[in-house]
C-alpha positions, -999 to 999 in steps of 0.1 A, spaced: -36 -229 427 2 -224 426 20 -216 459 29 -179 462 63 -164 470 67 -130 486 99 -110 480 106 -85 507 131 -57 499 146 -38 528 172 -12 535 207 -18 547 208 -28 583 170 -29 584 164 -67 580 154 -73 617 126 -47 616 114 -61 583 113 -96 596 91 -85 624 68 -66 599 66 -96 576 58 -119 605 29 -97 615 16 -95 579 17 -133 575 -4 -136 606 -30 -115 589 -29 -135 557 -65 -142 543 -82 -170 562 -78 -205 548 -50 -195 524 -15 -209 529 9 -180 536 36 -175 509 73 -184 511 93 -153 519 126 -143 504 144 -113 519 167 -91 497 183 -57 500 172 -27 480 205 -28 461 199 -64 450 163 -59 439 172 -52 403 192 -84 401 163 -106 409 155 -124 376 122 -138 388 111 -104 403 81 -100 379 67 -135 388 61 -129 425 44 -104 448 69 -79 462 69 -58 493 94 -29 494 100 -14 528 114 20 523 139 37 546 149 73 551 170 73 519 141 62 497 133 97 484 138 119 453 158 103 424 163 70 442 125 66 447 118 75 411 144 49 400 127 23 422 92 30 408 105 30 372 122 -4 378 90 -19 393 67 -4 366 91 -13 337 92 -50 347 55 -53 356 63 -62 391 32 -68 414 46 -45 442 34 -27 473 58 0 485 57 12 521 72 47 527 71 73 554 41 97 550 60 125 532 75 102 506 43 82 501 24 114 493 49 124 466 46 89 449 8 86 448 7 89 410 32 60 404 15 40 376 7 4 384 24 5 418 6 5 452 23 30 475 11 33 511 24 49 543 45 27 566 17 29 592 -8 10 569 -29 -17 585 -12 -51 583 -43 -70 574 -48 -46 544 -12 -51 534 -17 -89 535 -48 -88 514 -32 -66 487 -1 -87 485 -22 -118 481 -42 -102 453 -11 -89 435 5 -123 436 -26 -140 424 -31 -118 394 5 -120 383 0 -152 363 -24 -133 341 -1 -103 338 28 -126 328 7 -143 302 -3 -110 287 33 -97 288 44 -129 270 17 -125 243 27 -88 239 63 -98 234 52 -123 207 31 -97 190 60 -72 190 83 -98 176 58 -106 149 53 -69 142 91 -65 137 91 -95 114 61 -81 94 79 -47 92 109 -64 77 88 -84 53 68 -53 42 101 -34 36 114 -63 15 82 -65 -5 84 -27 -10 119 -30 -24 108 -59 -47 77 -41 -60 97 -9 -66 122 -29 -86 93 -46 -105 79 -11 -113 113 0 -126 116 -31 -148 81 -26 -162 88 10 -169 119 0 -189 96 -19 -212 76 13 -219 88 38 -246 115 62 -237 115 97 -251 91 113 -276 85 98 -310 91 123 -338 71 120 -370 67 149 -394 32 164 -391 23 145 -359 25 149 -322 23 120 -297 17 123 -259 9 97 -232 -6 96 -198 2 65 -178 -12 64 -142 -9 30 -124 -31 24 -93 -1 8 -75 35 -1 -80 30 -20 -112 2 -17 -138 -20 -39 -160 -19 -11 -187 8 -8 -212 15 14 -242 40 13 -270 48 39 -297 76 28 -321 88 36 -356 84 6 -379 101 23 -408 107 58 -421 70 61 -432 51 41 -405 46 44 -367 30 16 -347 9 24 -317 -3 -1 -290 -24 4 -259 -33 -27 -240 -51 -34 -207 -47 -67 -189 -76 -79 -168 -74 -67 -132 -44 -47 -119 -13 -53 -98 12 -81 -102 -9 -107 -121 -19 -81 -147 16 -66 -149 30 -101 -157 6 -103 -187 19 -70 -200 54 -85 -200 41 -112 -224 26 -84 -246 58 -63 -245 80 -93 -255 56 -102 -283 57 -67 -297 95 -64 -294 101 -97 -313 75 -91 -340 89 -88 -376 83 -55 -395 56 -69 -418 36 -79 -387 41 -46 -370 28 -28 -401 -4 -48 -402 -28 -41 -372 -48 -73 -378 -16 -95 -379 -2 -78 -348 -33 -85 -327 -34 -121 -340 3 -125 -329 -6 -111 -295 -35 -135 -292 -14 -165 -301 13 -157 -276 -13 -151 -248 -31 -184 -256 3 -202 -254 10 -187 -221 -23 -197 -205 -20 -223 -177 -54 -230 -161 -76 -200 -156 -81 -178 -186 -67 -143 -182 -76 -119 -210 -63 -86 -224 -80 -58 -243 -60 -38 -268 -59 -13 -297 -32 -15 -322 -29 12 -349 -4 21 -376 1 57 -388 14 64 -423 32 97 -420 32 106 -457 -5 100 -462 -19 105 -427 -37 72 -431 -44 55 -398 -53 18 -397 -69 6 -364 -76 -29 -350 -92 -36 -317 -96 -65 -293 -125 -59 -269 -111 -24 -261 -129 9 -256 -132 25 -290 -106 53 -297 -120 88 -299 -115 110 -330 -116 146 -316 -120 176 -339 -138 209 -342 -169 190 -353 -170 171 -320 -161 136 -308 -165 105 -329 -160 69 -317 -138 47 -339 -155 13 -335 -135 -19 -338 -149 -55 -339 -122 -78 -325 -127 -101 -295 -106 -102 -263 -70 -114 -265 -62 -147 -249 -97 -162 -251 -103 -176 -286 -78 -195 -307 -95 -187 -339 -101 -150 -332 -99 -126 -362 -95 -88 -360 -109 -64 -385 -92 -32 -395 -108 3 -396 -92 29 -417 -93 67 -414 -73 98 -424 -62 120 -396 -65 155 -410 -47 185 -396 -66 197 -365 -77 162 -355 -66 141 -326 -70 104 -322 -71 94 -285 -66 58 -275 -74 50 -238 -80 22 -213 -111 17 -192 -110 33 -157 -116 68 -168 -153 63 -165 -150 62 -127 -124 90 -124 -148 119 -130 -181 116 -111 -210 137 -122 -214 171 -105 -232 169 -72 -227 131 -68 -232 118 -33 -210 93 -14 -229 64 -30 -228 77 -65 -192 90 -65 -178 57 -79 -205 51 -105 -193 52 -141 -201 83 -162 -192 97 -196 -178 129 -181 -143 119 -191 -152 123 -228 -159 159 -222 -125 164 -205 -107 146 -233 -124 167 -259 -116 200 -241 -79 191 -234 -73 177 -269 -92 206 -286 -72 213 -318 -78 251 -313 -61 249 -279 -28 267 -276 -15 240 -253 6 211 -266 -5 175 -262 21 170 -235 7 199 -216 -28 186 -220 -17 152 -205 0 169 -176 -32 188 -169 -52 156 -171 -29 139 -146 -34 168 -122 -72 164 -126 -70 127 -118 -50 133 -87 -74 161 -76 -104 138 -81 -89 109 -62 -79 130 -32 -71 107 -3 -88 78 -20 -69 51 -39 -73 53 -77 -98 26 -87 -80 13 -117 -49 18 -139 -55 44 -166 -36 51 -198 -44 77 -225 -24 80 -257 -30 109 -281 -20 113 -317 -25 147 -332 -21 157 -368 -5 191 -373 -7 215 -402 19 201 -425 6 189 -458 11 152 -465 33 141 -494 17 126 -524 23 89 -530 45 81 -560 24 71 -590 
């Protein structure tokens, strides 16, 4: 057990009385325990003691130890976790009984009790100091973590901006058609991506892709897809099968170790004939929405980035005025739980989203597609509430409006 030291703080000109008090206290020290070494200091010098928090401290108050001066003393002892016993006259002691962590007694306290308390305070201080040291380390780590989190926030915000720059800017205009997109990431960056671009005056290419998972790893895969689309020649962009084959080749070349796959729908829209050619790669089938109801447009291609020899069939349809083709990613099936679902069922997949799609994209609705997507975004936020959205979601709608198509040249 380490030898204890007792610091005794006294008023000016009061050292003789304090020495007599200390001598009496040491005589009452617990039996069999070596009395501590004593260091006498004045009240004014107490704050300058660097090792104050390491030793038991006895403060012998004088007539001036009242009011603001007493409060300052108690704040000093409490702030530095000093194991202290303060002796005051009866009036001052009564006013300081609520001092946190400091033992305050009247100056007429029994010397044997004083000795026992000072011994206990000195003995426990090793533990207090260790806890204070661990707290300081924790606070330092917390400050470092705060800085690291701030840096990561800045980096992720920049990554989100860069990814957003790869997405289409502004609305695509094509005579007789309307396009609208909802893109709702679950975090900073997304594993979903979409692209709507004019291939030539007569053809628009549409891509919706969903990389496995979400967050940064999935977002990096979307960069490969975006680069592949941007560098594709026009004849590839005009052929859905060839475009998906190109994406598959580029993803296979980028694989290093564990396989990471992507699902996708690529379609071309011929403005003059309203002919739509669709190819899919393991993706949820697009929905053809009309007055007659909702029809799933099935595709037969495998996942991208898995098979070298994958082939992608093409499905053709004509998008008549009053019809909407909706291409979307998975994730919507958990966004709209069935009515009355309990806490266990609330995240179970449902087909409720199809009903919402059909209502919002109803060709008889007076709202534009852009307004429909804004309403859908509001519904998603309302459903999520305080919960984190389970997955990235993207929906891209293509609506044919009432402008007659041009006849092809014979």
